[in-house]
C-alpha positions in Angstrom: 126.1 86.9 110.9 127.0 90.6 111.1 124.6 93.5 111.1 125.7 94.6 107.6 124.9 91.1 106.2 121.5 91.1 107.9 120.7 94.4 106.2 121.8 93.1 102.9 119.5 90.1 102.9 116.6 92.0 104.6 113.4 92.3 102.7 112.9 96.0 103.8 115.2 98.7 102.3 116.3 101.7 104.3 116.3 104.3 101.6 118.5 106.7 103.7 121.3 104.2 103.3 123.0 102.7 100.3 120.3 100.8 98.5 122.7 98.1 97.5 124.8 97.2 100.6 122.6 98.9 103.3 125.7 99.6 105.3 127.3 102.8 106.7 130.8 103.4 105.3 133.1 106.4 105.2 132.0 107.1 101.6 129.7 109.7 100.2 126.2 108.6 99.1 125.3 109.5 95.6 122.4 109.4 93.2 122.0 110.1 89.4 122.6 113.9 88.9 119.4 115.7 87.8 121.2 118.8 86.5 122.7 116.9 83.6 120.6 115.8 80.5 121.0 112.1 80.8 118.4 109.8 79.4 116.6 107.7 82.0 117.6 104.4 80.4 121.3 105.2 80.8 121.6 106.6 84.3 122.7 104.8 87.5 119.2 103.7 88.4 118.7 102.0 85.0 122.0 100.2 85.2 121.2 98.9 88.7 117.8 97.7 87.6 119.2 96.0 84.5 122.3 94.4 86.0 121.3 93.3 89.5 118.8 90.7 88.2 121.3 89.5 85.6 124.0 88.9 88.3 121.4 87.0 90.3 120.5 84.8 87.3 124.1 83.6 86.8 124.6 83.3 90.6 127.6 85.8 90.5 126.2 88.6 92.6 129.2 90.5 94.1 127.3 91.1 97.4 124.4 89.4 99.0 121.4 91.2 97.5 117.9 90.0 96.6 116.5 92.0 93.6 113.0 91.7 95.1 114.1 94.1 97.9 114.4 96.9 95.3 111.0 96.3 93.7 107.8 97.3 95.5 105.6 96.2 92.5 106.3 99.0 90.0 109.6 97.7 88.8 113.1 98.3 90.2 113.7 101.5 88.1 110.5 103.2 89.2 111.0 102.1 92.8 114.5 103.6 92.9 113.3 106.9 91.4 110.2 107.1 93.6 112.2 106.6 96.8 115.2 108.8 95.5 117.5 105.9 96.2 121.2 106.6 97.0 124.2 104.4 96.7 127.9 104.2 97.2 129.9 104.7 94.0 132.0 101.6 94.8 128.9 99.5 95.3 127.4 100.7 92.0 130.6 99.8 90.2 130.4 96.2 91.4 127.3 95.9 89.1 128.9 97.7 86.1 128.5 96.4 82.6 132.2 95.4 82.4 131.9 93.4 85.6 128.8 91.7 84.3 130.6 90.9 81.0 133.4 89.2 82.9 131.0 87.3 85.1 129.3 86.0 82.0 132.6 84.9 80.5 133.6 83.0 83.7 130.3 81.3 84.0 130.0 80.4 80.2 132.4 77.5 80.6 130.7 76.0 83.7 128.3 73.2 83.4 124.6 74.3 83.4 123.6 71.2 85.4 125.9 71.9 88.3 124.4 74.2 90.9 127.0 76.9 91.8 126.6 78.3 95.3 126.3 82.0 95.5 129.6 83.7 96.0 129.8 86.0 99.0 132.2 88.7 99.9 132.7 89.8 103.5 131.2 93.2 103.9 133.5 94.2 106.8 137.1 93.1 106.3 139.8 94.6 108.5 142.8 92.9 106.8 143.6 90.9 103.7 146.5 88.7 102.6 148.9 89.3 99.8 149.0 86.2 97.6 152.7 86.7 96.8 154.3 87.2 100.3 151.4 85.6 102.2 151.4 88.4 104.8 148.4 90.1 106.1 147.9 93.8 105.5 145.2 96.4 105.7 143.0 96.4 102.6 144.0 99.9 101.7 147.6 98.8 101.3 146.8 96.1 98.8 145.9 96.2 95.2 143.3 94.1 93.4 144.0 92.1 90.3 141.7 93.8 87.8 142.8 92.9 84.3 143.3 89.6 82.4 146.6 91.1 81.1 148.0 91.0 84.7 146.9 87.3 85.0 148.8 86.5 81.7 151.9 88.3 83.0 151.7 86.4 86.3 151.5 83.1 84.5 154.6 84.0 82.4 156.5 84.8 85.6 155.5 81.6 87.3 156.6 79.5 84.3 159.9 81.4 83.9 160.7 81.0 87.6 159.2 77.5 87.8 157.5 78.7 91.0 155.3 75.8 92.1 153.4 77.7 94.7 152.5 80.5 92.3 151.6 78.0 89.6 149.3 76.2 92.0 147.5 79.4 92.9 147.0 80.4 89.3 145.9 76.9 88.2 142.6 77.3 90.2 141.5 80.2 87.9 142.5 83.6 86.6 143.7 86.2 89.1 140.6 88.4 88.4 138.2 85.7 89.2 140.0 84.7 92.4 140.1 88.4 93.4 143.7 88.1 94.3 145.3 91.0 96.2 149.0 92.0 96.3 151.5 94.5 97.5 152.9 96.7 94.7 156.4 96.1 96.0 155.9 92.3 96.0 154.7 92.4 92.3 157.8 94.5 91.4 160.0 92.0 93.2 158.5 89.2 91.2 159.1 91.0 87.9 162.7 91.7 89.0 163.2 88.0 89.8 162.0 87.0 86.4 164.2 89.6 84.7 167.2 88.4 86.7 166.4 84.8 85.8 166.1 85.6 82.1 169.3 87.6 82.1 171.1 84.7 83.7 169.7 82.2 81.2 170.7 84.5 78.4 174.3 84.7 79.7 174.4 80.9 80.1 173.2 80.5 76.5 175.9 82.7 75.1 178.7 80.9 73.3 182.0 80.7 75.1 183.5 83.2 72.7 181.0 85.9 73.7 181.5 85.1 77.4 185.2 85.6 77.0 184.5 89.0 75.4 182.5 90.1 78.5 185.4 89.1 80.7 187.9 90.8 78.5 186.0 94.1 78.5 185.6 94.0 82.2 189.3 93.5 82.8 190.0 96.4 80.4 187.6 98.5 82.5 189.4 97.6 85.7 192.7 98.5 84.1 191.3 101.8 82.9 190.2 102.7 86.5 193.4 101.8 88.2 195.7 103.4 85.6 193.6 106.6 85.7 194.0 106.8 89.4 197.8 106.1 89.4 198.6 108.5 86.6 197.6 111.6 88.6 197.9 113.0 92.1 194.5 114.7 91.9 191.4 113.0 93.2 189.7 110.9 90.6 185.9 110.4 90.5 184.2 108.0 88.1 180.6 108.4 87.1 178.9 105.0 86.9 176.8 106.0 83.8 180.0 106.9 81.9 181.6 103.5 82.9 178.5 101.7 81.7 178.6 103.6 78.4 182.3 102.7 77.9 181.5 99.1 78.7 178.7 98.9 76.2 180.6 100.7 73.4 183.6 98.3 73.8 181.3 95.2 73.7 179.6 96.5 70.5 183.1 97.1 69.0 183.9 93.4 69.7 180.8 92.2 67.8 178.1 91.9 70.5 175.2 93.9 69.0 172.9 94.1 72.0 175.1 94.0 75.1 173.2 93.2 78.3 174.7 95.4 80.9 173.1 96.1 84.3 174.6 99.1 86.0 174.0 98.0 89.6 175.5 94.6 88.9 178.5 96.2 87.2 179.0 98.5 90.2 179.0 95.6 92.6 181.5 93.8 90.5 183.8 96.8 90.4 183.6 97.3 94.2 184.4 93.6 94.8 187.4 93.7 92.5 188.7 97.1 93.7 188.1 97.2 97.5 189.5 100.8 97.7 186.6 102.1 95.6 183.5 103.6 97.3 180.1 104.3 95.8 178.3 107.5 96.6 174.9 108.6 95.3 174.4 112.2 94.2 170.9 112.8 92.9 170.3 110.3 90.1 174.0 109.7 89.5 176.3 107.2 91.3 179.9 108.3 91.7 182.8 106.0 92.3 185.9 107.3 94.2 188.9 105.9 96.0 188.6 106.1 99.8 191.7 108.1 100.2 190.3 110.8 97.8 186.9 111.2 99.4 188.1 114.1 101.6 189.7 116.0 98.7 186.6 115.4 96.5 184.4 116.8 99.3 186.6 119.9 99.5 186.4 120.3 95.7 182.6 119.9 95.9 182.5 122.9 98.3 184.4 125.0 95.7 182.1 123.7 93.0 179.1 124.7 95.1 180.4 128.2 95.5 181.0 128.5 91.7 177.3 127.4 91.2 176.1 130.1 93.6 178.2 132.8 91.8 176.8 131.6 88.5 173.2 131.8 89.7 173.7 135.2 91.2 175.2 136.5 87.9 172.2 135.0 86.0 169.7 136.7 88.3 171.4 140.1 88.1 171.8 139.9 84.3 168.1 139.1 83.8 167.1 142.0 86.1 169.5 144.3 84.1 168.1 143.2 80.8 164.5 143.7 81.9 165.2 147.2 83.2 164.8 150.0 80.6 166.1 153.5 80.8 165.9 156.1 78.0 167.6 159.5 78.0 164.9 162.1 77.5 167.2 165.1 77.0 167.5 166.2 80.6 169.0 164.9 83.8 166.3 165.2 86.5 166.7 164.6 90.2 165.9 160.9 90.2 167.5 160.0 86.8 170.4 158.2 88.4 168.3 156.0 90.8 165.8 155.2 88.0 168.5 154.2 85.5 169.6 151.0 87.3 167.7 148.2 89.0 167.8 148.4 92.8 169.2 144.8 93.2 172.2 145.8 91.1 172.9 148.9 93.2 172.6 146.8 96.4 175.0 144.1 95.0 177.7 146.7 94.0 177.3 148.4 97.4 177.9 145.0 99.2 180.9 144.3 97.0 182.5 147.7 97.7 181.7 148.1 101.4 180.8 144.7 102.7 177.6 142.6 102.9 177.1 143.0 106.7 174.4 145.3 108.0 176.9 147.6 109.9 178.8 148.4 106.7 175.6 149.2 104.8 174.5 151.5 107.6 177.8 153.3 107.6 178.3 153.8 103.9 174.9 153.3 102.2 174.9 153.9 98.5 177.9 156.2 97.6 178.6 158.0 94.3 181.1 155.4 93.3 178.3 152.7 93.8 176.0 154.7 91.5 178.8 155.2 88.9 179.8 151.5 88.8 176.1 150.4 88.7 175.4 152.7 85.7 178.5 151.4 83.8 177.5 147.8 84.4 174.0 148.5 83.3 175.2 150.4 80.2 177.5 147.6 79.2 175.0 144.8 79.6 174.0 143.3 76.2 171.1 141.1 75.6 172.4 140.0 72.2 175.7 139.9 70.5 176.5 140.2 66.8 178.7 137.5 65.4 181.9 138.8 63.9 181.4 142.4 65.1 184.5 144.2 66.4 182.6 146.7 68.4 179.6 146.1 70.6 176.6 148.3 69.9 174.9 149.7 72.9 171.1 149.9 73.1 169.5 153.3 73.7 167.1 151.8 76.3 170.0 150.8 78.4 171.8 154.2 78.4 172.5 155.5 81.9 173.2 159.2 82.8 176.9 158.7 83.7 178.3 157.6 80.3 176.1 160.2 78.5 177.3 163.0 80.9 180.9 161.9 80.6 180.8 161.8 76.8 179.2 165.2 76.5 181.5 166.7 79.0 184.7 165.4 77.4 183.5 166.6 73.9 182.4 170.0 75.1 185.8 170.6 76.9 188.2 169.2 74.3 186.3 168.7 71.0 188.5 165.7 70.5 186.9 162.8 68.7 189.6 160.2 69.6 189.2 160.9 73.4 185.4 160.2 73.2 186.0 157.1 71.1 188.7 155.9 73.5 186.4 156.2 76.5 183.7 154.5 74.5 185.9 151.5 73.6 186.5 151.0 77.3 182.8 151.2 78.1 183.0 154.5 80.0 181.2 156.8 77.6 178.7 156.9 74.8 180.2 156.9 71.2 181.2 160.0 69.3 178.3 159.6 66.9 175.9 159.3 69.8 177.4 162.5 71.4 176.7 164.4 68.2 173.2 163.0 68.1 172.4 164.0 71.7 173.9 167.5 71.0 171.6 167.9 68.0 168.6 166.8 70.1 169.5 169.3 72.8 169.8 172.0 70.2 166.4 171.1 68.7 164.9 171.1 72.1 166.3 174.6 72.9 164.9 176.0 69.6 161.5 174.5 70.4 161.6 176.1 73.8 162.4 179.5 72.2 159.5 179.1 69.8 157.1 178.3 72.6 158.2 181.3 74.7 158.4 183.6 71.8 161.8 185.0 72.8 165.5 184.1 72.2 167.7 184.5 75.2 170.8 182.3 75.6 171.5 181.0 79.1 174.7 183.0 79.4 172.7 186.2 79.1 170.3 185.5 82.0 172.5 187.0 84.7 173.3 190.1 82.7 169.6 190.6 81.9 168.5 190.4 85.5 171.4 192.6 86.7 170.4 195.4 84.3 166.7 195.3 85.2 
């Protein structure tokens, strides 16, 4: 008898340990929280005091435990509270109300005259056995049968597969009562065996006419793959999901309402019929390609990857450009050009024009052409487009100094509306109407300045004024 078992049956309780199992495990000891307002008849102490004797009465105690050990004469509840008893959460759950209800159901059908020996569980268990594969494994790798729904599902699988060994195990009692343990992979394998068996039985139960339809559609699919490959010199790649969809649609067209098509089995059949095909997995997709085309497909994949990189770069730049706001305030200050475009756009243009290596960037830096191109790109970046519109309308919060300066300069030198509009159509200048609007704003600003200073002196007169005085 191990030390843990001796402690469990001892008449003396060590209140520093778990009051139920009296063992030391790598689990935190707990007690009913005092900071929460929980009635004393519903906390952990009350549940232990109520359920432990009931488990003892029906001889279904999950661990070797004498209720008298928890009672010093004042009742189990008062004894636990007085000694501030602690317990493992896993041990307390063994005496939960749901476990007690199941134990009562299992013992209800037993004869009252037959004395049932007390069921014991090993308190220290290094390894357990999976009842499906019959292999030993650490207890933390195994799952316990906890629901009657699982027991029902296991019985259905055993009857479908006609598995004598599994039927013999389940005939002793339900899986929960036997405390069966299993690997998750083993249970999945059992379900897959049942599914495969049922699929096979369904196929065998099909009339010969429907079987011929499956064969016909499969031959048509083979012909489609071979003819597609022979009709072009370019590498051909088939997506398995697309082939399965074609297969199902054709079966439905022939009158099979719920075609049973397994993609993995279809892939294996195609590979066996066309040895030149190879299957390659890419993410969640399975791609089928001819062996001779794999090299070309990989080369195309490299180009495809570069296209994706370019698309992502354009998306990042466009988002930064849309988020960046720049409004013309009537003057061109020293930092207006740098502030009008996002820094990442200027760096990108500079790398395109001069090179992305560090030496080129050190040699050229950000030139005037870089700033000009960046401003034009920023000016012509639209967040929304109007359907049916012939001309794109620029937003004032995306106006950069270069197109404003160019439009004002051309208008002031030539006074030609068609020149300004021509530059505007090519995205190089602001529109003629915008030029007039900015000119009016500048005039209003000059008048306001004169009013504040209390004197009117045109700029062209400044030199003459200072020369005379």
